[in-house]
Residue frames as qw, qx, qy, qz and C-alpha x, y, z in Angstrom:
[[0.024, -0.862, 0.315, -0.396, -101.17, -0.44, 27.02],
 [0.719, -0.540, 0.411, -0.146, -100.66, -2.91, 29.98],
 [0.956, 0.101, 0.190, 0.198, -99.20, -5.44, 27.70],
 [0.463, 0.763, -0.147, 0.426, -96.96, -2.75, 26.15],
 [0.262, -0.820, 0.362, -0.358, -95.83, -1.63, 29.53],
 [0.903, -0.317, 0.289, -0.019, -95.08, -5.26, 30.55],
 [0.854, 0.393, 0.019, 0.339, -92.79, -5.73, 27.57],
 [0.171, 0.825, -0.291, 0.453, -90.78, -2.58, 28.52],
 [0.584, -0.658, 0.398, -0.259, -90.41, -3.89, 32.09],
 [0.967, -0.024, 0.211, 0.140, -89.23, -7.32, 30.90],
 [0.697, 0.570, -0.070, 0.429, -86.65, -5.72, 28.59],
 [0.078, -0.835, 0.350, -0.417, -85.34, -3.53, 31.29],
 [0.789, -0.490, 0.340, -0.147, -84.87, -6.67, 33.50],
 [0.919, 0.319, -0.080, 0.218, -82.57, -8.43, 30.93],
 [0.685, -0.500, 0.213, 0.485, -78.86, -8.63, 31.94],
 [0.363, 0.915, -0.165, -0.068, -76.60, -6.26, 30.24],
 [0.890, 0.036, -0.004, 0.455, -73.17, -7.73, 28.99],
 [0.136, -0.958, 0.216, 0.133, -70.23, -5.48, 30.15],
 [0.854, 0.372, -0.110, 0.347, -67.04, -5.74, 28.17],
 [0.541, -0.705, 0.130, 0.439, -63.73, -4.95, 30.16],
 [0.548, 0.818, -0.098, 0.147, -61.99, -2.64, 27.65],
 [0.182, -0.819, 0.543, -0.033, -58.76, -2.54, 29.84],
 [0.735, -0.198, 0.643, 0.088, -58.32, -6.28, 29.42],
 [0.748, 0.590, 0.291, 0.092, -58.91, -6.14, 25.69],
 [0.277, 0.935, -0.192, 0.111, -56.23, -3.33, 25.39],
 [0.546, -0.658, 0.510, 0.093, -53.54, -5.11, 27.51],
 [0.543, 0.609, -0.560, -0.144, -50.60, -6.39, 25.34],
 [0.974, -0.097, -0.199, 0.043, -49.23, -9.85, 25.66],
 [0.453, -0.812, 0.305, 0.206, -46.10, -10.11, 27.73],
 [0.492, 0.730, -0.468, -0.074, -42.77, -9.95, 25.90],
 [0.959, -0.082, -0.198, 0.186, -40.67, -13.26, 26.14],
 [0.540, -0.793, 0.172, 0.225, -37.67, -12.92, 28.41],
 [0.713, 0.001, 0.442, 0.544, -35.29, -14.16, 25.69],
 [0.368, 0.725, 0.348, 0.466, -36.32, -11.34, 23.43],
 [0.318, -0.947, 0.006, -0.051, -35.79, -8.76, 26.13],
 [0.695, -0.487, 0.360, 0.388, -32.23, -10.13, 26.70],
 [0.661, 0.254, 0.437, 0.555, -31.42, -10.15, 23.07],
 [0.166, 0.896, 0.243, 0.332, -32.55, -6.60, 22.60],
 [0.471, -0.858, 0.161, 0.126, -30.48, -5.46, 25.61],
 [0.738, -0.182, 0.426, 0.490, -27.41, -7.48, 24.10],
 [0.516, 0.557, 0.416, 0.501, -27.90, -5.84, 20.66],
 [0.073, -0.977, -0.093, -0.178, -28.17, -2.33, 22.24],
 [0.613, -0.697, 0.269, 0.256, -25.03, -2.91, 24.22],
 [0.724, 0.124, 0.438, 0.519, -23.12, -4.21, 21.17],
 [0.329, 0.780, 0.299, 0.440, -24.23, -1.08, 19.07],
 [0.302, -0.953, 0.026, -0.025, -23.24, 1.23, 21.91],
 [0.728, -0.439, 0.360, 0.385, -19.75, -0.29, 22.11],
 [0.641, 0.326, 0.456, 0.524, -19.36, -0.11, 18.42],
 [0.134, 0.930, 0.222, 0.262, -20.25, 3.54, 18.32],
 [0.460, -0.853, 0.198, 0.148, -17.73, 4.36, 21.11],
 [0.751, -0.165, 0.444, 0.460, -15.07, 2.36, 19.27],
 [0.516, 0.630, 0.371, 0.446, -15.68, 4.29, 16.03],
 [0.133, -0.980, -0.003, -0.147, -15.40, 7.58, 17.79],
 [0.626, -0.645, 0.345, 0.271, -12.15, 6.41, 19.42],
 [0.725, 0.203, 0.443, 0.487, -10.68, 5.25, 15.96],
 [0.349, 0.839, 0.221, 0.353, -11.60, 8.56, 14.35],
 [0.275, -0.943, 0.187, -0.015, -9.67, 10.50, 17.07],
 [0.738, -0.345, 0.462, 0.352, -6.62, 8.01, 16.79],
 [0.655, 0.458, 0.410, 0.440, -6.68, 8.36, 13.03],
 [0.110, 0.975, 0.085, 0.172, -6.63, 12.11, 13.25],
 [0.546, -0.740, 0.354, 0.170, -3.49, 11.90, 15.55],
 [0.733, -0.069, 0.529, 0.422, -1.75, 9.52, 13.14],
 [0.533, 0.697, 0.318, 0.359, -2.51, 11.55, 10.07],
 [0.059, -0.986, 0.142, -0.060, -1.02, 14.79, 11.67],
 [0.622, -0.574, 0.471, 0.248, 2.09, 12.66, 12.55],
 [0.725, 0.257, 0.551, 0.322, 2.29, 11.26, 9.09],
 [0.303, 0.910, 0.194, 0.207, 1.91, 14.75, 7.53],
 [0.291, -0.907, 0.289, 0.096, 4.68, 16.13, 9.77],
 [0.710, -0.282, 0.568, 0.306, 7.05, 13.23, 8.76],
 [0.641, 0.546, 0.420, 0.338, 6.27, 13.70, 5.14],
 [0.132, 0.986, -0.003, 0.100, 7.14, 17.45, 5.43],
 [0.472, -0.702, 0.483, 0.226, 10.46, 16.62, 7.18],
 [0.747, 0.051, 0.553, 0.366, 11.35, 14.02, 4.37],
 [0.465, 0.802, 0.279, 0.251, 10.55, 16.65, 1.66],
 [0.147, -0.956, 0.255, 0.004, 12.87, 19.13, 3.47],
 [0.666, -0.462, 0.534, 0.241, 15.55, 16.53, 3.67],
 [0.687, 0.404, 0.460, 0.390, 15.36, 15.73, -0.20],
 [0.268, 0.949, 0.072, 0.151, 15.32, 19.50, -0.98],
 [0.320, -0.864, 0.370, 0.117, 18.49, 20.14, 1.20],
 [0.718, -0.158, 0.573, 0.363, 20.33, 17.05, -0.23],
 [0.582, 0.607, 0.408, 0.355, 19.61, 18.40, -3.83],
 [0.011, -0.997, 0.038, -0.066, 20.62, 21.93, -2.96],
 [0.478, -0.693, 0.488, 0.232, 23.96, 20.72, -1.58],
 [0.740, 0.128, 0.537, 0.384, 24.70, 18.64, -4.68],
 [0.436, 0.801, 0.248, 0.328, 24.04, 21.69, -6.87],
 [0.160, -0.974, 0.161, 0.008, 26.20, 23.85, -4.72],
 [0.663, -0.445, 0.515, 0.311, 29.12, 21.45, -4.85],
 [0.663, 0.441, 0.492, 0.352, 28.79, 21.21, -8.66],
 [0.210, 0.951, 0.115, 0.197, 28.92, 24.91, -9.01],
 [0.432, -0.823, 0.332, 0.163, 31.86, 25.17, -6.74],
 [0.716, -0.104, 0.569, 0.391, 33.83, 22.51, -8.79],
 [0.514, 0.682, 0.389, 0.347, 32.85, 24.31, -12.03],
 [0.047, -0.997, 0.018, -0.051, 33.94, 27.64, -10.68],
 [0.510, -0.679, 0.488, 0.201, 37.28, 26.33, -9.60],
 [0.531, 0.568, -0.535, -0.330, 37.76, 24.63, -12.97],
 [0.188, -0.284, 0.932, -0.125, 37.65, 21.10, -11.39],
 [0.542, -0.139, -0.682, -0.470, 35.52, 18.12, -12.02],
 [0.516, -0.300, 0.479, -0.644, 32.98, 17.07, -9.57],
 [0.260, 0.087, -0.956, -0.107, 32.63, 13.50, -8.75],
 [0.666, -0.353, -0.199, -0.627, 29.02, 12.43, -8.31],
 [0.496, -0.385, 0.669, -0.398, 28.33, 10.34, -5.17],
 [0.076, 0.098, -0.977, -0.176, 28.35, 6.59, -5.46],
 [0.658, -0.220, -0.255, -0.673, 24.76, 5.43, -6.15],
 [0.236, -0.190, 0.865, -0.400, 23.48, 3.16, -3.37],
 [0.627, 0.335, 0.608, -0.354, 20.11, 2.07, -5.08],
 [0.116, 0.190, -0.740, -0.634, 19.59, 0.47, -8.39],
 [0.717, 0.265, 0.364, -0.532, 16.28, -0.67, -10.04],
 [0.103, -0.257, 0.883, 0.378, 16.59, -3.82, -12.10],
 [0.739, 0.336, 0.177, -0.556, 14.13, -4.92, -14.76],
 [0.538, -0.048, 0.809, 0.232, 14.17, -8.28, -16.41],
 [0.416, 0.554, -0.214, -0.689, 13.82, -7.81, -20.21],
 [0.468, 0.321, -0.730, -0.381, 14.27, -11.35, -21.42],
 [0.872, -0.210, -0.071, -0.436, 12.52, -14.69, -20.98],
 [0.716, -0.430, 0.550, -0.015, 13.81, -18.11, -19.99],
 [0.893, 0.443, 0.073, 0.042, 14.79, -19.33, -23.39],
 [0.711, 0.493, -0.216, 0.452, 18.49, -19.98, -23.64],
 [0.308, -0.795, 0.341, -0.396, 19.28, -18.87, -20.09],
 [0.522, 0.324, -0.750, 0.246, 22.13, -20.78, -18.58],
 [0.647, -0.497, -0.572, 0.077, 21.61, -22.39, -15.10],
 [0.448, -0.242, -0.309, 0.804, 23.97, -19.88, -13.22],
 [0.057, -0.124, -0.092, -0.986, 22.15, -16.75, -14.56],
 [0.503, -0.412, -0.588, -0.480, 18.86, -18.33, -14.06],
 [0.601, -0.421, -0.588, 0.340, 19.70, -19.00, -10.40],
 [0.259, -0.088, -0.182, 0.945, 20.91, -15.40, -9.97],
 [0.250, -0.284, -0.359, -0.853, 17.75, -14.04, -11.50],
 [0.600, -0.500, -0.609, -0.136, 15.70, -16.14, -8.94],
 [0.515, -0.314, -0.431, 0.671, 17.84, -14.70, -6.11],
 [0.066, 0.015, 0.075, 0.995, 17.04, -11.20, -7.40],
 [0.333, 0.461, 0.667, -0.481, 13.29, -12.20, -7.37],
 [0.337, 0.495, -0.301, -0.742, 13.11, -11.70, -11.19],
 [0.499, 0.113, 0.859, -0.030, 11.21, -14.79, -12.03],
 [0.475, 0.696, 0.537, -0.043, 9.14, -13.13, -14.82],
 [0.419, 0.299, 0.322, 0.795, 9.68, -10.88, -17.76],
 [0.109, -0.641, -0.157, -0.744, 9.19, -7.22, -17.13],
 [0.637, -0.675, -0.341, 0.149, 9.49, -7.77, -13.37],
 [0.251, 0.709, -0.263, 0.604, 11.38, -5.02, -11.52],
 [0.709, -0.599, -0.320, 0.192, 12.95, -4.80, -8.04],
 [0.045, -0.930, 0.292, -0.219, 15.07, -2.38, -5.98],
 [0.898, 0.022, -0.235, 0.371, 18.61, -3.49, -5.13],
 [0.383, -0.899, 0.148, 0.156, 20.99, -2.14, -2.62],
 [0.695, 0.634, -0.289, 0.177, 24.22, -1.61, -4.46],
 [0.466, -0.716, 0.516, 0.063, 27.47, -3.04, -2.74],
 [0.031, 0.528, -0.795, -0.297, 30.21, -5.38, -4.06],
 [0.392, 0.069, 0.910, -0.119, 28.08, -8.55, -3.82],
 [0.508, 0.661, 0.475, -0.283, 24.95, -7.29, -5.60],
 [0.304, 0.766, -0.311, -0.474, 26.96, -5.45, -8.28],
 [0.097, -0.352, 0.903, 0.226, 28.78, -8.69, -9.14],
 [0.433, 0.362, 0.817, -0.120, 25.40, -10.55, -9.38],
 [0.436, 0.766, 0.196, -0.429, 23.92, -7.87, -11.63],
 [0.083, 0.679, -0.583, -0.438, 26.99, -8.06, -13.74],
 [0.262, -0.077, 0.951, 0.147, 26.58, -11.75, -14.30],
 [0.347, 0.527, 0.776, -0.010, 23.04, -11.37, -15.57],
 [0.026, 0.527, -0.085, -0.845, 23.55, -8.08, -17.52],
 [0.084, 0.015, -0.739, -0.669, 22.46, -9.56, -20.93],
 [0.187, -0.461, -0.855, -0.148, 18.99, -10.45, -19.36],
 [0.226, -0.756, -0.482, 0.380, 18.28, -7.30, -17.37],
 [0.234, 0.658, 0.047, 0.715, 18.13, -3.43, -17.78],
 [0.570, -0.605, -0.422, 0.362, 19.10, -1.47, -14.72],
 [0.237, 0.585, -0.043, 0.775, 20.00, 2.01, -13.61],
 [0.234, -0.144, -0.540, 0.796, 19.77, 4.50, -10.69],
 [0.092, -0.721, -0.615, -0.307, 16.18, 5.70, -10.06],
 [0.020, 0.341, -0.185, 0.921, 15.35, 9.21, -8.78],
 [0.185, 0.161, 0.691, -0.680, 12.73, 10.05, -6.18],
 [0.572, 0.241, -0.075, -0.780, 10.06, 10.59, -8.58],
 [0.598, 0.167, -0.708, -0.335, 10.47, 7.13, -10.05],
 [0.186, -0.031, -0.910, 0.369, 10.63, 5.40, -6.61],
 [0.340, 0.186, 0.411, -0.826, 7.43, 7.41, -5.52],
 [0.577, 0.293, -0.289, -0.706, 5.59, 6.51, -8.72],
 [0.451, 0.171, -0.873, -0.068, 6.43, 2.88, -8.66],
 [0.109, -0.090, -0.869, 0.473, 5.29, 2.32, -5.21],
 [0.396, 0.285, 0.317, -0.813, 2.13, 4.38, -5.41],
 [0.640, 0.349, -0.331, -0.599, 1.03, 2.92, -8.86],
 [0.748, 0.224, -0.604, -0.160, 2.54, -0.61, -8.72],
 [0.075, -0.399, 0.766, -0.499, 3.27, -1.18, -5.17],
 [0.843, -0.253, -0.352, -0.317, 1.93, -4.54, -3.68],
 [0.383, -0.598, 0.608, -0.354, 2.66, -6.09, -0.36],
 [0.653, 0.096, -0.750, -0.040, 3.83, -9.66, 0.21],
 [0.497, -0.333, 0.517, -0.613, 1.96, -10.86, 3.38],
 [0.709, -0.066, 0.664, -0.227, 1.94, -14.60, 4.04],
 [0.272, -0.084, 0.777, 0.561, 3.14, -15.29, 0.44],
 [0.284, 0.722, 0.631, 0.020, 0.07, -13.40, -0.79],
 [0.275, 0.165, 0.197, 0.926, 0.16, -10.35, -3.14],
 [0.094, -0.777, -0.565, 0.259, -1.99, -7.61, -1.49],
 [0.285, 0.700, 0.168, 0.633, -2.50, -4.20, -2.85],
 [0.341, -0.193, -0.393, 0.832, -1.17, -1.34, -0.67],
 [0.048, -0.689, -0.543, -0.478, -4.47, 0.59, -0.29],
 [0.337, -0.894, -0.015, -0.295, -3.91, 2.32, 3.12],
 [0.114, 0.700, -0.598, 0.373, -1.29, 2.82, 5.71],
 [0.766, -0.411, 0.335, -0.364, -2.71, 0.22, 8.17],
 [0.976, 0.182, -0.074, 0.097, -1.19, -2.72, 6.10],
 [0.489, 0.633, -0.380, 0.465, 2.19, -1.09, 6.23],
 [0.265, -0.626, 0.454, -0.577, 2.03, -0.24, 9.91],
 [0.897, -0.280, 0.145, -0.309, 0.87, -3.83, 10.78],
 [0.966, 0.128, -0.020, 0.225, 3.92, -5.44, 9.33],
 [0.621, 0.402, -0.183, 0.648, 6.65, -2.72, 9.49],
 [0.343, -0.886, -0.050, -0.308, 5.83, -0.81, 12.58],
 [0.805, -0.509, 0.084, 0.292, 8.66, -2.48, 14.55],
 [0.675, 0.013, 0.174, 0.717, 11.16, -0.97, 12.11],
 [0.102, -0.481, -0.067, 0.868, 9.94, 2.51, 12.26],
 [0.089, 0.001, -0.600, -0.795, 7.82, 2.48, 8.98],
 [0.227, 0.432, 0.737, -0.467, 4.13, 3.18, 9.59],
 [0.488, 0.716, 0.215, -0.450, 3.11, 4.89, 6.33],
 [0.808, 0.487, 0.226, 0.244, 3.74, 4.77, 2.59],
 [0.208, 0.930, -0.219, 0.212, 5.97, 7.91, 2.77],
 [0.565, -0.615, 0.550, -0.017, 8.08, 6.13, 5.45],
 [0.870, 0.146, 0.431, 0.191, 8.35, 3.13, 2.99],
 [0.603, 0.757, 0.046, 0.248, 9.44, 5.51, 0.05],
 [0.125, -0.911, 0.361, -0.154, 11.92, 7.24, 2.34],
 [0.721, -0.408, 0.557, 0.055, 13.56, 3.93, 3.56],
 [0.839, 0.362, 0.356, 0.196, 13.78, 2.69, -0.09],
 [0.451, 0.857, 0.006, 0.251, 15.05, 5.85, -1.64],
 [0.154, -0.847, 0.462, -0.214, 17.71, 6.62, 1.04],
 [0.746, 0.174, -0.620, 0.170, 18.66, 2.95, 1.43],
 [0.417, -0.680, 0.275, -0.537, 18.06, 3.23, 5.17],
 [0.128, -0.399, 0.868, -0.267, 19.04, 0.73, 7.93],
 [0.575, 0.191, 0.722, -0.335, 15.76, -1.24, 7.42],
 [0.445, 0.434, -0.445, -0.645, 15.94, -1.31, 3.59],
 [0.089, 0.106, -0.986, -0.091, 16.12, -5.11, 3.71],
 [0.170, 0.351, 0.847, -0.361, 12.85, -5.50, 5.49],
 [0.347, 0.593, 0.112, -0.718, 11.13, -2.77, 3.52],
 [0.320, 0.418, -0.651, -0.547, 12.30, -4.14, 0.18],
 [0.006, -0.049, -0.998, 0.048, 11.35, -7.71, 1.26],
 [0.319, 0.442, 0.595, -0.590, 7.73, -6.41, 2.24],
 [0.475, 0.553, -0.160, -0.666, 7.29, -5.16, -1.39],
 [0.827, 0.264, 0.488, 0.097, 6.26, -7.69, -4.10],
 [0.423, -0.120, 0.527, 0.728, 8.36, -7.61, -7.25],
 [0.315, 0.538, 0.053, -0.780, 6.95, -4.82, -9.49],
 [0.539, 0.336, 0.730, 0.251, 4.98, -6.16, -12.51],
 [0.024, 0.534, -0.174, -0.827, 5.62, -3.66, -15.23],
 [0.698, 0.622, 0.266, -0.233, 3.91, -3.25, -18.62],
 [0.708, 0.268, 0.335, 0.561, 5.64, -3.51, -21.94],
 [0.221, -0.448, 0.003, 0.866, 7.44, -0.26, -22.63],
 [0.422, 0.816, 0.254, -0.303, 5.44, 2.36, -24.69],
 [0.393, 0.801, -0.374, -0.255, 7.11, 2.17, -28.18],
 [0.993, 0.086, -0.062, 0.057, 8.75, -1.11, -27.51],
 [0.624, -0.583, 0.344, 0.391, 12.41, -2.05, -27.07],
 [0.349, 0.761, -0.414, -0.358, 15.10, -1.47, -29.53],
 [0.775, 0.229, -0.588, -0.022, 17.04, -4.73, -29.39],
 [0.728, -0.613, 0.185, -0.245, 17.07, -6.72, -26.04],
 [0.956, -0.041, 0.017, 0.290, 20.01, -8.87, -27.10],
 [0.532, 0.542, -0.098, 0.643, 22.31, -5.83, -27.40],
 [0.412, -0.385, -0.382, 0.732, 23.97, -3.69, -24.72],
 [0.086, 0.909, 0.374, -0.164, 22.48, -0.36, -24.15],
 [0.196, -0.726, 0.308, 0.583, 25.85, 1.38, -25.15],
 [0.313, -0.093, 0.778, 0.537, 25.58, -0.57, -28.50],
 [0.385, -0.057, -0.350, -0.852, 22.05, 0.78, -29.28],
 [0.454, -0.257, -0.839, -0.154, 20.25, -2.01, -27.40],
 [0.540, -0.634, -0.132, -0.537, 18.37, -2.28, -24.10],
 [0.871, -0.335, -0.313, 0.176, 20.33, -4.61, -21.89],
 [0.631, 0.104, -0.306, 0.705, 22.74, -3.54, -19.26],
 [0.292, -0.600, -0.371, 0.645, 23.38, -0.35, -17.19],
 [0.209, 0.676, 0.390, 0.590, 21.70, 2.93, -18.37],
 [0.243, -0.034, -0.372, 0.895, 22.52, 4.89, -15.12],
 [0.213, 0.327, 0.362, -0.846, 20.01, 7.82, -14.81],
 [0.392, 0.124, -0.524, -0.746, 18.30, 6.92, -18.08],
 [0.157, -0.221, -0.962, 0.028, 16.50, 4.10, -16.42],
 [0.179, 0.391, 0.457, -0.778, 14.01, 6.75, -15.27],
 [0.445, 0.313, -0.358, -0.759, 12.84, 7.31, -18.87],
 [0.362, 0.028, -0.896, -0.256, 12.38, 3.54, -19.24],
 [0.012, -0.276, -0.795, 0.540, 10.49, 3.41, -15.90],
 [0.357, 0.393, 0.105, -0.841, 8.01, 6.08, -17.27],
 [0.491, 0.248, -0.574, -0.607, 7.37, 4.05, -20.36],
 [0.404, -0.060, -0.913, -0.005, 6.71, 0.88, -18.41],
 [0.019, 0.141, 0.715, -0.684, 4.85, 2.20, -15.51]]
């Protein structure tokens, strides 16, 4: 019994190892460079979110302005059409002939290639930006451009497009010429970035400027890349004959809209 008690006393005298739990749970310090990087990223993300909210508000304001301008343009087109109808009815009622207003806009389509083209017509086609077959461009009609088109009549088909044709061409086949690059017009920002100084900030402004042949028609038309049209549905009749002789070349006036539908 005494030996047994002695063993217990010895065991009680042995030192007990105490583990500091607070020291074991303490995390290592974060490097200062990592803390700075986290703060920088947080600041950048916060600035980006603020800029996004600011852009959303600005876009809402711009969209309302574009919508109002589009409504104004539609009203203008409607008033112009009603006025023409009224004048035609007055002339018919009085037994007179109504002289239609002189067209100011033409759409010219190249229908022949380069084989057998003389140097002068070839140069005129280059000036009109008709370098490839089935290319189309808008042209402001005046004495000079009418003479140029007359000189290349055997190689082109042209006429006077209506509002529907102008709108469909720009919406479907419209590409912008930016730094000699052909860029698709997918939003109004591209138009605003290059034509805002001329009062054109949306695609409806561009259509209005082209259709009405406004004061900034030159800049708007230069901004558009020549339209690359498809072969006409059903084909041509005879590209070497004039339209009045049953062919396809030359002036077809308002019937150019039918050709645009077939090639667009």
